[in-house]
C-alpha beads as a LAMMPS data file, in Angstrom:
LAMMPS data file: protein, C-alpha beads

170 atoms
169 bonds

1 atom types
1 bond types

-500.0 500.0 xlo xhi
-500.0 500.0 ylo yhi
-500.0 500.0 zlo zhi

Masses

1 110.0

Atoms # bond

1 1 1 314.352 -245.101 -447.477
2 1 1 316.695 -243.126 -449.242
3 1 1 316.449 -239.634 -450.402
4 1 1 318.637 -238.193 -453.424
5 1 1 317.901 -234.768 -454.870
6 1 1 314.929 -234.648 -452.713
7 1 1 313.411 -237.671 -454.681
8 1 1 312.433 -240.856 -452.345
9 1 1 314.139 -244.224 -453.933
10 1 1 312.690 -247.361 -452.887
11 1 1 310.864 -249.689 -454.895
12 1 1 307.400 -248.495 -457.286
13 1 1 308.701 -245.185 -456.426
14 1 1 306.910 -242.145 -458.584
15 1 1 309.936 -240.955 -460.293
16 1 1 307.779 -239.520 -463.431
17 1 1 310.365 -236.439 -465.023
18 1 1 312.396 -236.704 -462.027
19 1 1 315.909 -234.872 -462.192
20 1 1 318.738 -237.388 -461.392
21 1 1 321.328 -236.479 -463.669
22 1 1 324.847 -237.699 -462.216
23 1 1 322.957 -239.367 -459.082
24 1 1 324.723 -242.093 -457.703
25 1 1 321.515 -244.547 -457.218
26 1 1 324.352 -248.166 -457.220
27 1 1 322.496 -250.609 -456.008
28 1 1 319.354 -248.947 -455.540
29 1 1 315.885 -251.220 -455.428
30 1 1 313.583 -249.058 -457.792
31 1 1 312.145 -252.599 -458.961
32 1 1 308.762 -251.591 -460.639
33 1 1 309.585 -247.636 -460.134
34 1 1 307.693 -245.451 -462.785
35 1 1 310.870 -243.468 -463.992
36 1 1 309.401 -242.331 -467.272
37 1 1 310.531 -238.863 -468.700
38 1 1 313.262 -239.504 -466.158
39 1 1 317.163 -237.628 -466.218
40 1 1 319.150 -239.967 -465.410
41 1 1 322.099 -238.949 -467.989
42 1 1 325.570 -239.779 -466.096
43 1 1 323.634 -241.446 -463.607
44 1 1 325.308 -244.318 -461.711
45 1 1 322.579 -247.051 -461.416
46 1 1 325.702 -250.148 -461.559
47 1 1 323.924 -253.220 -459.983
48 1 1 320.804 -251.124 -459.354
49 1 1 317.526 -252.981 -459.463
50 1 1 315.210 -251.888 -461.971
51 1 1 313.015 -254.794 -462.638
52 1 1 309.694 -254.384 -464.233
53 1 1 310.510 -249.948 -463.894
54 1 1 309.408 -248.077 -466.636
55 1 1 311.995 -246.025 -468.038
56 1 1 310.087 -245.050 -471.399
57 1 1 311.693 -241.577 -472.771
58 1 1 313.952 -241.629 -469.833
59 1 1 317.261 -239.931 -470.574
60 1 1 319.969 -242.386 -470.105
61 1 1 322.851 -240.667 -472.216
62 1 1 326.114 -241.623 -470.542
63 1 1 324.689 -243.459 -467.490
64 1 1 326.539 -246.556 -465.837
65 1 1 324.137 -249.947 -465.484
66 1 1 327.066 -252.008 -465.067
67 1 1 325.461 -255.117 -463.924
68 1 1 321.971 -253.880 -463.435
69 1 1 319.304 -255.920 -463.485
70 1 1 316.393 -254.211 -465.772
71 1 1 314.638 -257.681 -466.179
72 1 1 311.110 -256.525 -467.671
73 1 1 311.843 -253.139 -467.835
74 1 1 309.887 -250.882 -470.108
75 1 1 312.561 -248.904 -472.320
76 1 1 310.678 -248.159 -474.989
77 1 1 311.942 -244.653 -476.672
78 1 1 315.124 -244.374 -474.073
79 1 1 317.974 -242.700 -474.848
80 1 1 320.941 -244.813 -473.661
81 1 1 323.206 -243.381 -476.298
82 1 1 326.919 -244.330 -474.889
83 1 1 325.282 -245.897 -471.434
84 1 1 327.306 -248.788 -470.218
85 1 1 325.505 -251.488 -469.650
86 1 1 327.932 -254.103 -469.694
87 1 1 326.781 -257.068 -467.944
88 1 1 323.427 -255.851 -467.333
89 1 1 319.959 -258.361 -467.475
90 1 1 317.519 -257.035 -470.023
91 1 1 316.026 -260.236 -470.601
92 1 1 312.358 -259.521 -471.859
93 1 1 313.031 -255.884 -471.963
94 1 1 311.055 -253.688 -473.846
95 1 1 313.577 -251.202 -476.196
96 1 1 311.477 -250.652 -479.109
97 1 1 313.000 -247.395 -480.804
98 1 1 315.477 -246.978 -477.827
99 1 1 318.834 -244.662 -479.071
100 1 1 321.314 -247.699 -477.904
101 1 1 324.213 -246.129 -480.356
102 1 1 327.742 -246.259 -479.124
103 1 1 326.514 -248.149 -476.012
104 1 1 328.309 -250.437 -474.394
105 1 1 326.173 -253.597 -473.928
106 1 1 328.882 -256.597 -473.993
107 1 1 327.860 -259.762 -471.999
108 1 1 324.434 -258.228 -471.482
109 1 1 321.258 -260.539 -471.518
110 1 1 319.065 -259.477 -473.947
111 1 1 317.084 -262.486 -474.364
112 1 1 313.457 -262.205 -475.396
113 1 1 313.840 -258.399 -475.655
114 1 1 312.453 -256.301 -478.055
115 1 1 314.701 -254.600 -479.718
116 1 1 312.604 -253.948 -482.962
117 1 1 313.443 -250.161 -484.585
118 1 1 316.307 -249.529 -481.769
119 1 1 319.261 -247.520 -482.714
120 1 1 322.225 -249.974 -481.931
121 1 1 324.406 -248.215 -484.277
122 1 1 328.413 -248.455 -483.367
123 1 1 327.408 -250.650 -480.180
124 1 1 329.409 -253.249 -478.611
125 1 1 327.494 -256.366 -478.198
126 1 1 330.163 -258.374 -477.964
127 1 1 328.981 -262.058 -476.050
128 1 1 325.983 -260.241 -475.707
129 1 1 322.946 -263.326 -475.622
130 1 1 320.263 -261.613 -477.973
131 1 1 318.652 -264.989 -478.519
132 1 1 315.137 -265.108 -479.690
133 1 1 315.132 -261.141 -479.026
134 1 1 312.813 -259.003 -481.501
135 1 1 315.597 -256.819 -483.301
136 1 1 313.292 -256.216 -486.525
137 1 1 313.832 -253.041 -488.281
138 1 1 316.824 -252.395 -486.053
139 1 1 319.993 -250.074 -487.073
140 1 1 322.769 -252.359 -486.043
141 1 1 325.473 -250.357 -488.584
142 1 1 328.948 -250.787 -487.396
143 1 1 327.846 -252.842 -484.441
144 1 1 329.844 -255.390 -482.585
145 1 1 327.905 -258.276 -482.355
146 1 1 331.329 -260.714 -481.935
147 1 1 330.699 -263.493 -480.410
148 1 1 326.728 -262.654 -479.943
149 1 1 324.142 -265.793 -479.522
150 1 1 321.424 -264.396 -481.532
151 1 1 320.098 -268.086 -481.892
152 1 1 316.000 -267.501 -482.910
153 1 1 316.534 -263.510 -483.321
154 1 1 313.984 -261.676 -485.811
155 1 1 316.561 -259.917 -487.950
156 1 1 313.973 -259.057 -490.586
157 1 1 314.672 -255.408 -492.057
158 1 1 317.704 -255.019 -489.530
159 1 1 320.655 -252.875 -490.637
160 1 1 323.466 -254.964 -490.579
161 1 1 325.949 -252.948 -492.869
162 1 1 328.916 -252.952 -491.576
163 1 1 328.096 -255.121 -488.366
164 1 1 331.214 -257.329 -487.088
165 1 1 329.007 -260.701 -487.019
166 1 1 332.661 -262.990 -486.434
167 1 1 331.787 -265.855 -484.006
168 1 1 328.740 -265.191 -483.749
169 1 1 325.556 -267.686 -483.228
170 1 1 323.367 -267.403 -485.485

Bonds

1 1 1 2
2 1 2 3
3 1 3 4
4 1 4 5
5 1 5 6
6 1 6 7
7 1 7 8
8 1 8 9
9 1 9 10
10 1 10 11
11 1 11 12
12 1 12 13
13 1 13 14
14 1 14 15
15 1 15 16
16 1 16 17
17 1 17 18
18 1 18 19
19 1 19 20
20 1 20 21
21 1 21 22
22 1 22 23
23 1 23 24
24 1 24 25
25 1 25 26
26 1 26 27
27 1 27 28
28 1 28 29
29 1 29 30
30 1 30 31
31 1 31 32
32 1 32 33
33 1 33 34
34 1 34 35
35 1 35 36
36 1 36 37
37 1 37 38
38 1 38 39
39 1 39 40
40 1 40 41
41 1 41 42
42 1 42 43
43 1 43 44
44 1 44 45
45 1 45 46
46 1 46 47
47 1 47 48
48 1 48 49
49 1 49 50
50 1 50 51
51 1 51 52
52 1 52 53
53 1 53 54
54 1 54 55
55 1 55 56
56 1 56 57
57 1 57 58
58 1 58 59
59 1 59 60
60 1 60 61
61 1 61 62
62 1 62 63
63 1 63 64
64 1 64 65
65 1 65 66
66 1 66 67
67 1 67 68
68 1 68 69
69 1 69 70
70 1 70 71
71 1 71 72
72 1 72 73
73 1 73 74
74 1 74 75
75 1 75 76
76 1 76 77
77 1 77 78
78 1 78 79
79 1 79 80
80 1 80 81
81 1 81 82
82 1 82 83
83 1 83 84
84 1 84 85
85 1 85 86
86 1 86 87
87 1 87 88
88 1 88 89
89 1 89 90
90 1 90 91
91 1 91 92
92 1 92 93
93 1 93 94
94 1 94 95
95 1 95 96
96 1 96 97
97 1 97 98
98 1 98 99
99 1 99 100
100 1 100 101
101 1 101 102
102 1 102 103
103 1 103 104
104 1 104 105
105 1 105 106
106 1 106 107
107 1 107 108
108 1 108 109
109 1 109 110
110 1 110 111
111 1 111 112
112 1 112 113
113 1 113 114
114 1 114 115
115 1 115 116
116 1 116 117
117 1 117 118
118 1 118 119
119 1 119 120
120 1 120 121
121 1 121 122
122 1 122 123
123 1 123 124
124 1 124 125
125 1 125 126
126 1 126 127
127 1 127 128
128 1 128 129
129 1 129 130
130 1 130 131
131 1 131 132
132 1 132 133
133 1 133 134
134 1 134 135
135 1 135 136
136 1 136 137
137 1 137 138
138 1 138 139
139 1 139 140
140 1 140 141
141 1 141 142
142 1 142 143
143 1 143 144
144 1 144 145
145 1 145 146
146 1 146 147
147 1 147 148
148 1 148 149
149 1 149 150
150 1 150 151
151 1 151 152
152 1 152 153
153 1 153 154
154 1 154 155
155 1 155 156
156 1 156 157
157 1 157 158
158 1 158 159
159 1 159 160
160 1 160 161
161 1 161 162
162 1 162 163
163 1 163 164
164 1 164 165
165 1 165 166
166 1 166 167
167 1 167 168
168 1 168 169
169 1 169 170
C-alpha cells in the first residue's frame, strides 16, 4: 500500500475530488478507483492501471498517461487537454464530452470508445485505433488522424475541418 499526499493509492480506492496534482503515480494500480472530480493535473500516470476507474470530471491537464491502461474507464467530462496518452489503452472507455484538445494520442487504442461530443481539436491521433469508436458530434478541428484506423467509427455530425486524414483507414 502506497500513500501520496495523504491518499492511499490502491485498487478501488476512494479518491473522490482528491488533489494529486503533479503526483508520481507511475505504474500505480488504481483499477476500479473513484477519481471523479480529482485534480491530476501534471501528474505522472505512465503505465498506471486505471481499468474501470471513474475519472469523470477529473482534471488531467498536462498529465502523462504514456502506456496507461484505461480500459472501460469513465472519463466523461474530464479535462485531458495537453495530456500525453501515447500508446495508452482506452478501449471501451467513456470519453463523452471530454476535453482532449492538443492531447497526444499517438498509437493509442480507442477502439469502441465513446468520444461523442468530445473536444479533440488539434489532438494528435497518428496511428490511433479508433475502430468502432463513437465520434458523433466530436470536434476534430485540425486534429491529426494520419494513419489512424477509423473503420466502423461513427463520425456523424463530427467537425473534421482542417483535420489530417492522410493514410487513415475509413
